[in-house]
C-alpha positions in Angstrom: -6.8 -8.4 20.5 -3.6 -6.4 20.6 -3.1 -3.1 19.0 -0.7 -4.7 16.5 -3.2 -7.4 15.5 -6.0 -4.9 15.2 -3.9 -2.6 12.8 -2.7 -5.6 10.7 -6.2 -7.0 10.3 -7.6 -3.4 9.6 -5.0 -2.8 7.0 -5.9 -6.1 5.1 -9.6 -5.2 5.2 -8.8 -1.7 3.8 -6.8 -3.3 1.0 -9.4 -5.8 0.1 -12.2 -3.1 0.3 -10.1 -0.9 -2.0 -9.7 -3.8 -4.4 -13.5 -4.3 -4.6 -14.7 -0.8 -4.4 -12.2 1.7 -5.5 -12.6 4.7 -6.2 -14.6 6.0 -3.4 -17.8 7.9 -4.1 -16.7 11.5 -5.2 -13.2 10.6 -5.8 -11.1 12.4 -8.6 -10.2 9.0 -10.1 -9.5 9.4 -13.8 -12.5 7.7 -15.9 -12.5 3.8 -16.3 -9.4 2.7 -14.3 -8.2 -0.5 -12.7 -7.0 -0.2 -9.1 -3.8 -2.2 -8.2 -3.5 -2.4 -4.5 -0.4 -3.0 -2.4 0.7 -2.4 1.1 3.8 -1.2 3.0 5.5 0.5 0.1 7.0 3.8 -0.4 10.4 5.6 -0.4 13.5 5.4 1.7 12.1 8.2 3.9 8.4 7.2 4.0 6.5 4.0 3.8 2.7 4.0 3.4 0.3 1.4 4.8 -1.7 1.0 1.6 -1.0 2.1 -1.9 -3.6 2.4 -4.7 -2.3 2.6 -8.3 -5.1 3.8 -10.5 -4.1 2.2 -13.9 -5.3 2.5 -17.5 -6.8 -0.9 -18.1 -5.4 -1.3 -21.7 -2.0 0.0 -20.8 -2.0 -2.3 -17.6 -2.6 -5.3 -20.0 0.4 -4.2 -22.1 2.5 -3.9 -18.9 1.8 -7.7 -18.4 4.1 -8.4 -21.4 7.1 -7.4 -19.2 6.3 -10.3 -16.7 5.0 -10.4 -13.1 8.2 -9.2 -11.4 8.9 -5.5 -10.9 11.2 -3.5 -13.1 13.6 -1.7 -10.9 15.1 1.7 -11.8 18.0 0.3 -13.8 15.6 -2.0 -15.9 13.2 1.0 -16.3 16.1 2.9 -17.8 16.6 0.2 -20.3 13.1 -0.7 -21.4 11.8 2.9 -21.4 14.6 4.0 -23.7 15.3 0.9 -25.7 15.2 1.8 -29.5 12.9 0.4 -32.1 16.0 -0.6 -34.3 19.2 -2.1 -33.2 21.8 0.2 -31.7 24.7 0.2 -29.4 23.4 0.4 -25.9 25.6 3.4 -25.0 24.3 5.2 -28.1 20.7 4.2 -27.6 20.3 4.9 -23.8 20.5 8.3 -22.1 23.5 8.9 -19.8 22.4 7.4 -16.4 24.6 9.5 -14.3 26.5 6.4 -12.9 29.0 4.1 -14.4 28.0 2.5 -17.7 29.0 -1.1 -16.5 25.7 -1.0 -14.4 23.8 -0.1 -17.5 25.4 -3.0 -19.3 24.4 -5.4 -16.4 20.8 -4.2 -16.6 20.8 -4.8 -20.4 21.8 -8.4 -19.7 19.1 -8.7 -17.1 16.4 -7.3 -19.3 17.6 -9.7 -22.1 17.5 -12.7 -19.7 13.9 -11.7 -18.7 12.9 -11.6 -22.5 11.8 -8.0 -22.3 14.5 -6.6 -24.8 16.4 -8.1 -27.7 20.2 -8.1 -27.6 23.1 -9.1 -29.9 26.7 -8.3 -30.4 27.8 -6.3 -33.5 30.9 -6.9 -35.5 33.2 -5.3 -32.9 31.7 -7.3 -30.0 29.6 -4.4 -28.7 26.3 -5.1 -27.1 23.4 -3.9 -29.2 19.7 -3.7 -28.1 16.3 -3.4 -29.5 13.0 -3.0 -27.7 10.4 -5.8 -28.1 7.5 -3.6 -27.0 7.2 0.1 -25.8 6.8 0.5 -22.2 3.3 1.6 -21.6 2.3 4.7 -19.7 0.1 2.6 -17.4 -0.1 4.6 -14.2 -2.8 7.3 -13.9 -2.7 8.1 -10.4 -0.9 7.1 -7.2 -3.0 7.2 -3.9 -1.6 6.7 -0.4 -3.6 5.5 2.5 -2.5 5.6 6.2 -4.6 3.0 8.3 -5.4 4.0 11.9 -8.2 1.9 13.2 -8.3 4.0 16.5 -7.6 7.5 15.5 -7.6 9.2 19.0 -6.0 12.5 19.8 -2.7 10.8 20.5 -2.6 8.8 17.2 -3.6 11.9 15.3 -0.6 13.9 16.8 1.7 11.1 15.8 0.3 10.9 12.3 0.0 14.6 11.5 3.6 15.4 10.9 3.8 12.3 8.5 0.8 13.6 6.6 2.3 17.0 6.4 5.4 15.6 4.8 3.2 13.8 2.3 1.4 16.9 1.4 4.6 19.0 1.1 6.3 16.3 -1.1 3.2 15.6 -3.4 4.6 12.4 -4.5 1.1 10.8 -4.4 -1.9 12.3 -6.1 -3.9 12.0 -2.9 -3.4 11.1 0.7 -6.1 9.5 2.9 -6.4 8.3 6.5 -8.6 5.3 7.0 -10.1 4.7 10.4 -12.8 2.8 12.1 -16.5 4.3 11.8 -17.8 4.9 15.3 -21.4 5.8 14.2 -21.1 9.1 16.1 -23.0 12.2 14.8 -19.7 13.8 14.3 -16.9 11.3 13.8 -13.9 11.7 16.1 -11.5 11.6 13.2 -12.9 14.9 11.9 -12.1 16.6 15.1 -8.4 15.5 15.3 -5.4 17.5 14.0 -5.3 15.9 10.6 -4.1 18.1 7.7 -7.1 19.4 5.7 -5.5 18.1 2.5 -5.9 14.5 3.5 -9.1 12.7 3.0 -10.8 10.7 5.8 -12.2 7.4 5.1 -14.5 5.8 7.7 -14.4 1.9 7.6 -16.9 -0.5 9.2 -17.2 -4.3 8.8 -18.0 -4.5 5.2 -18.0 -1.1 3.7 -16.2 2.4 3.7 -17.6 5.9 3.5 -15.8 9.2 2.8 -16.1 11.6 5.6 -13.6 14.1 4.1 -12.5 14.4 0.5 -8.7 15.0 -0.1 -7.2 17.8 -2.1 -5.5 16.8 -5.3 -1.7 17.4 -4.9 0.6 19.0 -7.4 2.5 15.8 -8.4 3.8 17.5 -11.6 5.3 20.4 -9.6 8.6 20.4 -7.6 8.1 19.0 -4.1 9.4 19.9 -0.7 11.1 17.2 1.5 10.9 18.1 5.0 14.1 16.7 6.3 13.9 18.0 10.0 11.5 20.3 11.8 11.5 21.7 15.3 9.1 20.1 17.7 7.4 23.4 18.4 8.2 23.3 22.2 10.1 26.1 24.1 12.9 23.9 24.5 13.5 23.3 20.7 15.1 26.2 18.9 16.5 24.3 16.1 15.8 25.3 12.5 13.7 23.4 10.0 15.6 21.8 7.1 14.2 21.3 3.6 15.2 19.8 0.3 13.5 20.1 -2.9 12.5 17.2 -5.1 12.3 18.0 -8.9 9.4 16.8 -11.0 11.6 14.4 -12.8 12.7 12.6 -9.7 9.0 12.5 -8.5 7.9 10.9 -11.8 10.6 8.2 -11.8 9.8 7.4 -8.1 6.2 7.1 -8.8 6.7 4.6 -11.5 9.2 2.6 -9.4 6.6 2.5 -6.6 3.9 1.4 -9.0 6.2 -1.3 -10.3 6.6 -2.7 -6.8 2.9 -2.6 -6.2 2.4 -4.5 -9.5 4.7 -7.2 -8.3 3.7 -7.6 -4.7 0.0 -6.8 -4.4 -1.4 -6.6 -0.9 -1.4 -10.4 -0.4 2.2 -10.6 0.0 1.8 -11.0 3.7 1.9 -14.7 3.1 5.4 -14.5 2.0 6.6 -13.5 5.4 4.2 -15.6 7.4 4.2 -19.3 8.0 1.4 -20.9 6.0 3.3 -24.2 6.3 2.2 -24.2 10.0 -0.5 -26.8 10.9 -2.4 -24.0 12.6 -2.3 -21.5 9.7 -5.6 -20.9 7.8 -7.3 -18.3 5.8 -11.0 -17.4 6.8 -13.5 -15.3 5.3 -14.7 -12.5 7.6 -17.4 -10.3 6.1 -16.3 -11.2 2.6 -12.6 -10.7 3.4 -10.2 -13.5 3.3 -7.7 -13.0 6.2 -4.9 -15.2 7.9 -6.2 -17.1 10.9 -4.3 -18.9 13.7 -6.2 -21.9 14.9 -4.0 -22.3 17.9 -4.5 -18.6 19.1 -8.0 -18.5 17.9 -7.5 -15.0 16.2 -6.0 -13.3 13.2 -2.2 -13.1 13.7 0.1 -10.3 12.8 2.8 -10.8 10.1 5.5 -10.3 12.9 4.3 -13.0 15.3 3.4 -15.7 12.6 7.0 -16.9 12.4 9.2 -20.0 13.2 9.8 -18.5 16.6 6.2 -18.5 17.6 5.7 -20.9 20.5 2.6 -22.4 18.9 4.3 -23.1 15.5 4.2 -26.7 14.3 5.1 -27.9 10.9 2.6 -29.6 8.7 2.7 -33.3 9.1 4.6 -34.9 6.2 1.4 -36.9 5.3 -0.4 -33.6 4.5 2.1 -32.9 1.8 1.6 -36.2 0.1 -2.1 -35.8 -0.6 -3.2 -35.2 -4.1 -5.5 -32.4 -5.3 -6.7 -30.0 -4.1 -3.9 -29.7 -1.5 -0.9 -30.9 -3.6 2.1 -30.1 -1.5 0.2 -29.5 1.7 -2.4 -26.9 2.8 0.4 -24.1 3.1 1.3 -24.5 -0.6 -2.4 -24.6 -1.4 -3.0 -21.3 0.5 -0.1 -19.6 -1.5 -1.4 -20.7 -4.8 -4.9 -19.4 -3.9 -3.7 -16.0 -2.9 -1.4 -15.9 -5.9 -4.3 -16.7 -8.3 -6.3 -13.9 -6.7 -3.5 -11.5 -7.1 -3.2 -12.5 -10.8 -6.8 -11.8 -11.4 -6.1 -8.2 -10.6 -3.5 -8.0 -13.2 -5.1 -7.9 -16.8 -3.1 -10.2 -19.1 -1.8 -12.3 -16.2 -5.0 -14.0 -15.0 -3.7 -17.5 -15.5 
């Protein structure tokens, strides 16, 4: 199995474990929360392997009123500030810091999605009124880096990224998930990983906390490490920093949570080719993972594409069958994964 295949499969295992078992024993999770799991999300500067959004169950159910698609920053500006009574949108909404024409477009998009009410007043101006208050559904945001083989080289590459995560404190906690070796002292604990990051040891069907993370100061200003010297004698450059104010961080956290709500971790099927006759999903230790019958292994998202030499479209006859594979096995797999994703979104189970 290639390194890419191992990392991709490990990442899906971590996501499915987190969906079943989160929070880890001894975690700082807030009370009775629901975990919404997604993968490959973050900011322009940083993308995390796994995202865990710890959500208030009741507020998460109220979030379902706004539909399964994410609310981007423009839509969030509208729904979070829409008034309870009719008002001209420029009077009702705070100055966004960019042209109002884009706000007007967002108001129309929100109306088209049925998440705000709009009308024109006697002068032809657009008025809006909220349908429901946007709930404060995100309790905590947890970032996980997945490194199945955390050797010294991998730790050296990962450490600067984790240091940036700790300095910015956009997530409440940062973890590293790696494969359990069963050694008396796990190798991951001996590597150069920041002490603020937790370490999660994963085996075939479970995970164990080897090191608990520190809670990061998400409500305080954060530090963006834009550039830093390598530390060698040949690099005399100065480090460059930027500061992230708490308001920016709060907005970015809810934007990430919205993307996680929409995508979930099963979104890998959206970029793979389930319409290939060799594509299957197989259960491995309770986890449902993509499987390539032609290669006889779990494929990566990158290699499972139309350019794969083994790719073959489903025979047309497969797509003409009735239940339970209406539209062909590929469509059935997508429906299955979508139903599993909806079950993790209270209020959108059907």
